C-alpha positions in Angstrom: 53.5 -63.8 11.7 55.0 -60.8 13.3 52.7 -58.8 15.8 53.0 -55.3 17.4 51.1 -54.4 20.2 51.7 -50.2 21.6 55.2 -51.2 21.4 57.5 -47.7 22.6 61.2 -47.9 22.7 63.4 -44.8 24.3 67.1 -45.5 24.6 68.8 -44.6 27.7 69.9 -41.3 25.9 66.0 -40.3 26.4 65.7 -40.4 23.2 62.9 -41.9 22.2 62.7 -44.6 19.1 59.5 -45.9 18.7 56.4 -44.7 20.5 53.3 -46.7 20.4 53.9 -49.0 17.6 51.1 -51.6 16.7 50.7 -53.4 13.3 50.1 -57.0 12.2 51.9 -59.1 9.4 50.7 -62.2 8.1 52.9 -65.6 6.6 53.6 -65.0 2.9 53.5 -61.2 3.1 56.4 -58.7 2.0 56.5 -55.3 3.9 58.5 -52.6 4.0 59.5 -50.1 6.3 59.8 -46.4 5.2 60.5 -43.2 6.4 62.9 -40.5 7.3 66.4 -41.2 8.3 66.4 -41.6 12.6 61.9 -42.6 11.8 62.7 -45.9 13.7 63.2 -48.3 11.0 66.1 -49.9 12.3 65.4 -50.0 15.8 62.1 -51.9 14.7 64.4 -54.6 13.1 66.1 -54.8 16.3 63.5 -55.8 18.1 62.4 -58.5 15.9 66.0 -59.5 16.5 66.2 -59.2 20.1 69.2 -57.1 19.2 67.3 -54.5 21.5 64.3 -54.9 24.0 60.8 -52.8 24.0 60.9 -50.3 27.0 56.8 -50.7 26.5 54.4 -53.0 24.7 54.2 -56.9 23.2 56.0 -58.1 20.1 55.4 -61.6 19.2 57.3 -63.3 16.5 56.2 -67.2 14.7 54.5 -67.3 17.5 56.8 -66.2 20.4 56.3 -63.8 23.1 59.5 -62.2 22.7 58.8 -60.6 25.8 58.8 -64.0 27.0 62.0 -65.3 25.7 65.7 -65.0 28.2 68.6 -64.3 27.1 69.6 -68.1 26.7 66.9 -68.5 24.2 67.9 -65.5 22.0 69.9 -68.2 19.9 67.2 -70.5 19.3 65.0 -67.9 18.4 67.3 -65.9 15.5 67.8 -69.7 13.4 64.4 -69.2 12.7 65.2 -65.3 11.8 66.5 -64.8 8.6 68.8 -61.3 8.6 70.4 -59.7 5.8 72.0 -56.0 6.7 73.2 -53.1 4.7 77.4 -54.6 5.1 76.9 -57.6 4.2 79.0 -58.6 7.3 81.1 -61.9 5.4 83.9 -63.4 7.1 86.7 -62.2 4.1 88.7 -64.7 5.6 85.9 -67.9 4.3 84.7 -68.7 1.3 81.0 -67.9 -0.4 80.5 -71.6 0.4 81.8 -70.9 4.3 80.2 -68.1 4.8 76.4 -69.5 3.6 77.0 -72.9 5.4 77.8 -71.0 9.1 74.4 -70.6 10.2 73.3 -74.5 10.0 77.2 -75.4 11.1 76.4 -73.2 14.8 72.8 -75.5 14.2 74.6 -78.6 14.3 72.6 -79.7 10.8 74.3 -82.7 9.3 77.0 -82.3 7.3 75.9 -83.9 3.9 72.8 -81.9 4.5 75.0 -78.6 4.7 75.7 -79.1 0.7 72.5 -79.5 -0.3 71.1 -76.5 1.5 74.2 -74.1 0.7 74.1 -74.8 -2.9 70.3 -74.8 -2.9 70.4 -71.4 -1.3 73.5 -70.5 -3.7 71.6 -71.3 -6.4 68.6 -69.4 -5.6 70.5 -66.4 -6.0 72.5 -67.1 -8.8 75.8 -67.5 -7.2 76.2 -71.6 -7.7 78.8 -70.9 -9.6 80.9 -68.7 -7.3 80.8 -70.7 -4.0 84.7 -71.1 -4.1 85.3 -67.4 -4.6 86.3 -65.5 -1.9 83.9 -62.5 -1.0 86.4 -59.6 -1.7 86.5 -60.9 -5.1 82.9 -60.3 -5.9 81.2 -57.3 -6.6 79.1 -55.3 -4.3 75.6 -56.4 -5.4 77.0 -60.7 -5.3 78.3 -59.5 -1.5 74.9 -58.5 -0.9 73.0 -61.7 -2.5 76.0 -63.8 -0.8 74.2 -62.0 2.7 70.3 -63.2 1.2 71.5 -66.7 1.1 73.3 -66.9 4.3 69.8 -65.6 5.8 67.6 -67.9 4.0 70.1 -71.1 4.0 68.0 -71.8 6.8 64.6 -72.1 6.0 63.3 -68.9 8.0 60.0 -68.5 8.5 60.6 -64.5 8.5 63.6 -62.6 7.1 64.5 -59.0 7.6 66.5 -57.0 5.9 67.8 -53.5 7.0 68.6 -51.3 3.9 70.1 -53.8 1.6 70.1 -51.9 -1.4 71.5 -49.0 0.3 74.9 -49.1 -1.4 73.9 -50.5 -5.0 72.9 -48.9 -8.4 69.2 -48.9 -9.3 69.1 -52.4 -11.3 70.7 -54.2 -8.8 68.1 -52.5 -6.3 65.6 -53.6 -8.2 67.0 -57.2 -8.6 67.4 -57.4 -4.8 64.1 -56.4 -3.9 62.6 -59.2 -6.5 64.4 -61.6 -4.7 62.9 -61.1 -1.4 59.3 -60.6 -3.1 59.9 -64.5 -4.5 60.8 -65.4 -0.9 57.3 -64.2 0.5 55.8 -66.2 -3.0 56.5 -69.5 -1.4 55.3 -68.3 2.1 58.3 -66.6 3.9 57.5 -63.4 6.2 60.2 -60.5 4.9 59.9 -57.1 6.5 63.2 -54.7 4.8 63.8 -51.2 5.9 64.3 -49.1 3.3 64.3 -45.4 2.2 63.8 -45.4 -1.6 60.6 -44.8 -1.9 60.8 -44.4 -5.8 61.4 -49.0 -5.4 59.1 -49.4 -2.7 56.3 -47.8 -5.4 57.9 -50.2 -8.4 57.8 -53.2 -6.3 54.2 -52.7 -5.2 54.4 -54.1 -1.8 52.6 -53.0 1.6 55.0 -50.1 3.5 54.5 -48.9 7.0 55.5 -45.4 7.1 57.1 -43.7 9.9 57.8 -40.3 11.3 60.0 -39.9 14.3 59.1 -43.4 15.9 55.5 -43.1 15.0 53.3 -45.3 12.1 51.6 -42.2 9.9 50.2 -44.7 7.3 49.9 -48.2 6.4 50.3 -48.2 2.2 48.4 -51.1 1.1 48.5 -50.9 -3.1 45.4 -51.5 -5.0 45.2 -55.2 -6.2 45.6 -56.1 -9.6 
């Protein structure tokens, strides 16, 4: 579902963010990317979403060779990738329902279908009763759940999340991570950047460990 083959990324400043990165992630896998601050976690996710392009190497996401995706094709590619950010990036002048509906509206989904999908996504994250609320009236954990609902509403085969629990307390962090694990159980591929090693070990999923842009470990927990 996601393949990196000797991928490197050097920014215009001369900084090498990633170096010779190779790995494969299968459909339905929930995988963490971890490492020190500046290890290259966010850059890796940006390459998957075509926010950035690699300097060298090949990337395949959901059978698409990203090197062949031109600028006008990027929106179409992103419809198949749910993106979750630490800062939520919610529109404060719109309701929770409208925030979650936005990807479907952009994709031209039929109006009656939008209602069904948005409410299903909100129900999945436990916020169905808050569909008419303003995001500013929600707690940090609830805002993050709205961001997750928006990411999954289009039923993407791939979800990427950049430090999705960075501003949450340990209990909320565990709840959010368990939500992601549930998506993997229904066949969605999930890649999460996180520096929280304790939480990663507790969840018990595969972890790619980066050190200054290099893959230094591909930790796979023993099966139960």
